[in-house]
KEZA-329782 format. One record per residue (C-alpha): x, y, z. Coordinates in steps of 0.001 Angstrom, whole numbers, plus 524288, in hexadecimal, padded with zeros to 5 digits. Layout:
REM residues N
XYZ;...
//
This chain:
REM residues 371
8AC3F9238D601AC;8A580928165F538;8B0FF923425ED28;8B0E3916425F45C;8A241914815F25E;8A39F917645E3E3;8AD6E90C3B5E2BB;8A750902885EC2C;89972903CE5E70A;89D8D8FE3B5D9DE;8A4038F1FA5DF56;89C688E54D5DD92;89DE18D7C75E386;8A8A78CFC85DD28;8AF1D8DB5A5D68C;8BDED8DAF15D716;8C3C08E6855DE3E;8D1888EB495E008;8D37A8F33D5EC61;8DFCB8FB055EF0E;8E3758FF885FCB2;8EF12903C8604D5;8F5158FAD760F09;901488FF2A61652;90343909C060C0E;9034A8FFD160115;8F9008FF0C5F680;8F2538F1D25F62A;8E8238ED165EC68;8DF218E15D5EDF1;8D52F8DB7A5E4BB;8C8C98D4BD5E95C;8BAA08D26F5E5AD;8B0088DB095EB7F;8A7778D4A65F5D4;899F68D9D55F91E;896E28E00160609;88ECF8D61360DD7;880348D83460DF7;87B218DDF261AA4;875468D4476244A;86B5F8D74462EFF;864C58D01763A25;858A38D8A263903;857218DAF462A69;856778D3FD61D6C;85F888DBDC614AE;85D718DC6C6060C;8672A8E2295FC50;861A18E6A95EF55;863008F0D95E488;85A088FB555DF26;85AF68FFD35D109;85F4190E095D0F4;86249916085C4C6;86CC490E4C5BD6B;870609059A5C8D1;86BE78FF7B5D58D;86B9E903C65E3C8;86E138FA055EEAA;8632A8F8545F89F;863AF8F193605C8;856B38EE6C60C56;855E38E9EC61A6F;849228E32961E22;845E18DE5F62BED;84A468D03162C0D;840018C6D76275D;8355C8D131625ED;82D1D8D50861A2E;823A28DFFA616E6;82AA88E99861FC0;82B118F87C61ED1;837798FDBB61895;84002909E26198C;8487190FB760EC1;854959155B6153C;85A1E921B860EFD;86723925DA61523;86F1693261614F8;87606938686094D;882F0930F0609ED;88777926E860017;8880C91B5A60958;8839190D7760673;877D0906EE60CBD;880C78FB5260F47;8869D902F561AA8;879B990566621AC;87A1D8F99B62ABE;885078FFAB632F1;87FDB90DA1632D6;874C1915126393A;86C819113E62D7A;86E379030263108;86A879054063F2D;85E3790C8263B3B;85A7A9025F630FE;85C078F75363AC6;852158FD99643D4;8486C8FEE9638AF;84A938F0BA634E5;848AB8EC25642F0;83B9C8F32764293;837608EC0563629;83ACE8F61B62BC2;842A08F2AB61F9C;84CF28FC5261B09;850B98FEF360CEA;85DB79056560996;862BE908F05FC12;8700C90DB65F79B;8723991B335F223;876CF91BBE5E414;88341914005E215;8850D90FCC5F034;88794902345F5AD;883C28F71D5EC94;87C80900255E35C;8817A9000F5D56B;87FC4907775C8C0;87C26913F35D025;88304921085D102;88B79922AF5DD4A;8847E928A35E8EC;88E3A933E25E997;88B08937DD5DBA2;87C309384A5DC3E;872F9942775E1C7;867EB942695EB88;85E3593F925E0A5;864C8932545DE88;8644A92F645ED17;855A9932265ED2F;853D6929655E155;85B9091E575E7A1;8537591E855F41B;8470F91F6D5EC10;84BC2912F05E569;84DB690D545F30F;83FC4910A45F6E1;83A6790A715EA8B;8428E8FE5A5ED81;83CF58FDEB5FB57;82F3B8FE4D5F596;832148F1BF5EE15;837E88E9A25F91D;830388DD145FBB3;831E98DCCA60A86;82D618EA9660DE8;81FF48F07E6102D;81E398F9BC604AB;814909022460C43;81E54904966173F;82A6C90A7C610F6;8324E91521617A8;83DA591E346146D;84896921EA61DD5;8517992D6061A88;85D589314362290;8648B93E266205A;864C39404161186;85C079345D610BC;851A793C846178F;85224945D760C0A;850EC93ABC6023E;845F593407609DA;83B0193D9D6061E;83FCA93DC65F804;83DA192F0A5F776;8317E92EC76000B;82A039388C5F7AD;82B3092F135EC28;82512923C35F393;81B5E920905FE36;8234891C8A60A2C;81D059195F61727;825FD9233161DAB;832B492AD961CE3;83CD692C88627AD;847C993692626C9;852CC93A0263006;85D1E944C463023;8594294AA962319;857229585961DDC;84B8595FD061885;850F596CF86145B;8592196EFE60810;866999692E60A1D;86D7A9763660807;8655B97C37612E7;86711970EC61C50;875D79707C61A58;8776B97E2362009;87120979EC62CC4;8792D96D7462CE6;885C69754362B48;8823097E04636BB;880DC971CD63F22;88C1C969A763A02;8971C9736D637DC;898789766E64682;895739685F64A62;89E5B960FF6410C;8A8A396AEC63CDC;8A9D8973AA648C8;8A6449806164211;8A0FF98B0664ACD;893A8990806477F;898F799CD064116;8A192994886382E;8962298B896357B;88D6A996CF63191;897BA99C776287C;8995598F2E6221B;88AB298D2E620CC;8886399A5E61A61;892EF997A16104F;88E9F989C360D52;880A698EB460BF8;884969964F5FFCE;88B4598A4D5FA2C;87F7A981D35FD21;8767198B545F63F;87E4298A855E9CD;8803197BD15EAEB;8727E977AC5EEE7;869E9982405E90A;8718F986DB5DD36;87673978D65DADF;8849A97CA05D8C3;88E9A971B65D960;89973971755E3A1;8A312973B95D899;89BFB980335D4AC;89B5A984B55E2C9;8A9EF9827B5E4A3;8AC9198D0B5DA8D;8A7EE9971E5E488;8B3D699AA45ECCC;8AB5199D935F8AE;8A4B2990555F7C8;8B026987B85F3FB;8B570984AB601AF;8A81E97FD560675;8A4D19791E5F99A;8B1679717F5FBC4;8B01E96ED560A5B;8A16796D4E60B8A;89CF49683C5FE43;8A93B960315FC07;8AC62965E35EEBC;8BA24964395E96D;8C0DE962E05DC4A;8BE97955D55D565;8B2A2954555DDFD;8A9C89485D5DCC4;89D319500B5DFBF;89C7794A105ED74;8969D953D15F706;8936094F09604CF;893A7940F760002;88A98942B25F44C;88AE5949495E6FD;888FE957EF5E8C6;87C799579B5E0C0;8768194ECB5EB37;8762C95A565F487;87061963AB5EA8F;86583959F55E7D4;86316958AD5F66A;861C2967525F812;857E4967CF5ECF2;84E5795E815F399;841DC964C35F8A7;83FDA95C0E60479;8339096321608D7;82D3F95F385FC0F;832489514A5FD18;82E0894F3F60B2A;8204D9540160849;81F3F949975FDB3;8223E93ED86078D;814FA9391C60AB7;817BF9309561697;81B9A931A5624F7;829299374F6275D;8324C935DE63306;83C7A940AE6344F;847A593DA363DAB;8517794775642D1;85D689454864B5C;8605194F62655C0;86EF094C876548F;86F2894CF4645B2;879329574C641E1;877E99535E63393;8697A95658631D6;86A9695FCD63D53;85D7F966D863C22;84FD09656C64180;84AF896D33635CE;84C589616B62CC9;8438695799633D5;839F59626763771;83842966AE62951;836C8958B662460;82C3B9560862E7A;824F7962B662BED;825CC9615661D28;820829537361D27;815C0956A0626E5;81198962AD61F5C;80DAE959E46140E;80A6D94D8C61BC0;806239514F62991;80C4D9494163486;813CA940AE62AEE;8215A9449F62FD6;826E4941DA63D4D;833599485B64230;83B97941B064CB3;84841947256526B;8519C93DE265960;85A5F946AA661C0;8665993DCA662D8;8668E93941654AD;870A793DE564AD2;8716F93D5363C05;8778592FD463BBA;86D79929E3644FB;876D9929F065072;873D992D3E65E70;879E193AC16606A;875D2944E966A66;878AE950E4661E9;87F84955C36559D;88CFA955A865C00;88BEB9478966059;88610943AE6533C;891CA9496B64C09;89AFC941F965515;893559355565364;8937F936906449E;8A222938F56446E;8A43292CC764CB1;89A66924E864481;892489219C65057;8872991D3164788;88F64910F964565;8915D90EEB65402;8841B90BD5659EF;87FFB91A0565B28;873E4918996529D;8688091FF8658B3;85D169164165984;853439215565B08;853049239B64C57;84F629156364A2A;845219160B654E4;83EBA9223164F25;83E5F91CCE6415D;8391790F92645A9;82EB09161A64E07;82A6591E8764294;82AD791348638DD;8226490AC864190;818A0915D364331;8171F9160863465;814F99075C63423;8091F907E963D37;
//
């Protein structure tokens, strides 16, 4: 997919393309002109496509405003860490959540990560670090501040998964009306990963708990050298004890393209270096912290608890924590971790299994801030 995106992102309307493919074991080549993907249409929203200047290029933005309305509050949506395009949101859980916000008179601003979608002149998403992601969503917030149809005094930030880590980094630079985060972490990434492994190795790979603990204690040593000592995966692979896990878990191999878990390996080192306690205490607005009881990805009550306590320590009663028991990481209705893993494998988030409770809780909180 990364290779495909690198090719497709550079194609422009009218450009002549030659595409080779196999049909009945024979190689066939056809030549045609590129046609743009149709603009998204909506019965409930006015949809505006635009660009934001970013470094040496431009990032695509798509803004959805309640149809026919002006001077409305607006939400900047910050998604998870993956290099996916905002053009795909309408069919995903993001689209379902955005539609509920729009129906309740909130505009939604989305912006591509570096090099994604119709962005151009920017480094590919898979080659940049977390710092670039933060800068791109900061550019998105500044763009939202300039929109003519939104209420500049009622701007919000939504962060899901890794987006919940980026949200306070952007919020502390501005003066939003509020910040909402869901399924995100607070502790250093290297620390959180150990807990995640203890949950996911038995759940997803069938390891018993003794095997899981042995794995975790070995990977802990690798993580220390990778995250704290800032060694590269290539350096770590030189250690014969580490090499099998550096290969299987970090994805390192010869002629490697630096892609680790879908991003450049430096992305994860930058993430681990963030002091989120410091960042959250600089966020000077109400905060909603959402947690899913069936979320085997975020998998820990420690994360929302620490975000709430850290914010409230500096700004008493500013943070609210809400747990939705049957909500999983991908906003599906799942009763527990086991069902959530099954639902993700079967892509139930595309099959009318969106859990409306997350929309209800966010809308309820948003409206309380509008009073």
